C-alpha positions, 0 to 999 in steps of 0.5 A: 338215901333217906333213913326210914326211921330213927333209932330207938336208942336216940329217943329222949323224953322231954320232961314237959311231956309228963308235966304232971309227974314228978321227976322220979315218976317220969324217970322210973317210967322211962326205965320201965319202958326202955327210954334211955334219955331225958330232956330236963326242965329247970322247974322240975330239978331246980330245988336240988339238981345234984340229987336230980342227977343221981335219980336220973343216973341211978335209973340208967338214964342220961340227960339230953338237955336242960330247958330253959335259959334265955329270956334276955331282953328287958327294959332296964339294965338292972333287969337284964343283969338279973337275967344274965345271972339267972342264965348263969344259974341255969348253966350251973344246973345243967353242969350239975345234971351232967348234960352239956346242953342248955336250951335258950328260949330267947324272950320277947321284946320289952317294948315294940323294938324287935331289932333292939330286943334281938340285939339284947339276945345276942349281947346276953349270949355273949355275956354267958358263953364264956362261963358256959364253956368253962362249965362244959355246957353248950348253948342251943338257941331255939327259934320259936314259931312266930305266933310266940314272938309277943310273949316268948321269943323274938327269935322266930326263924332258924335263919335268925338263930343261925345268924346269932350263933354264927357270932360265936365258936361252933362248939359253944353256941348252936341251934335247936331244931324243933319241928313244931316251930320250923315246919312252916318256914320255906327256908328251913331246909336251906337253914338246916344245911347252913347250921350243919354241926351247929345243930345241937338238938332235935325236938319232935311233936306234931301240929294239929289241924285245927290248932286248939290252943296256941301253947297247949295244942301240940299233938302226938307225932303222926296226928298232924301235918308236919313232915317229921321224917323229912326234917329228921333226915335233913338234920341228919344229913347236916351232921346231927346224930344226937338224941331226939326229944319228944316235947309235947305241951298238951293237957290231955297228954299230961293226964294220960297214965304215964306207962300208956303215954310212953308206950304210945310215944315209942310206937309213934316215934318208930312209925313217924320219926 
């Protein structure tokens, strides 16, 4: 039996949705509107993650994840080492924030060799997963839509993310299911079932038709064509019961008054997720 709607206490505001607001502005708005979770971004908290954690905690919120680590492939060994070091910093920041989840956007190929770049991703995760475990942080591989393969990630299907995650312990490395990136995939429901308890996060937005911009064209849930509730039910049947992050890259949404934005998010979450 399908659940008709997601519970409101699972709603998390991914910080990119309020990109033009400071951390404190976003946190205070969430507290006013009864949103209990925040998905943090490194560029918003990197200056002082301990202070950022206090701002979030003092407002009564919890941090559902930190975005982003990853970007492992690079042309030289020295550059790959720098990226490993940066991922270790990201793990430290996640631990300081009090979240147990670092989201990995795995990075593009430094040349035309996609297979080699995917192996760099796997090797990079292997180098950091022990350190992450010692810090109490899990690593969530987020496959991106194939249109981002050239610039942001060579991991473009949930199947690919599952294959890499399967090389590691299920309580250390898993996957993130973002409806914007996976809705089109004919294997998505099989791969959600296959992922099972390796599903560490679930992100929602919608796909506007026509798509106005490859990066900034996401829209509010219910304004597009994604079967969001069906995907949510699938991840729940696979065992995921964690926070549901609303993650929207859209400049018009970024320009909205923050209280109006969060009011709309709550309504659409209850209506469509």
